[in-house]
C-alpha positions, 0 to 999 in steps of 0.5 A: 500500500505504501508503494501505491500511496507514494505514486498517487498525487496529493489530490488523489491521496486527499480522496482516499482513507486507508483503514485497517481493521483488527480481527483480534480485539483480545490482543490488539489494544488501542495502543498496540494497534496505533504503534503497529500502524505508525510503523507503516508511515502512512495515514492509516486509520485503525479500527477495532471492535468487539467480536460481534462488531467484527463478525458483522463487518466480515459478513458484510464484506465477505471476508473471514477470520478464525481463531485457531488454538495452538500448543505454544506460548502464543496459545492462538493465532488468527487465520484471516482473509488478506485482500485489500478492499476498495470501498466507496463512500456508501460502503459498497465494494468497488474492487478487491486486490488479492494479497499476491497481486503486485502493487500496480493492480491496486494502483490501476484500480484506484486511478480508474475509480478516482 
């Protein structure tokens, strides 16, 4: 996302909000989420909510996450979908970019929509 962001003009950047939704509210405190997102050096808005709120969002957008128990010090991990969603101001999905797609796929999608 950072590579794409840097290729957008200031005017294009002003039309975009980057959101990151945590699906692990048990571990991801507000402070931890803020520190993690600050490491990206991007204007990212962190979202976190209760399990019920996150389930509602994942169902709305067809994403997925699941808590998987481990036999380790971590005790569990979270399996989750990892695509980037491009969502308009009305909350409608305008495009998806899979994790394994090159940054150019997201850039082309954004430029087409802006």
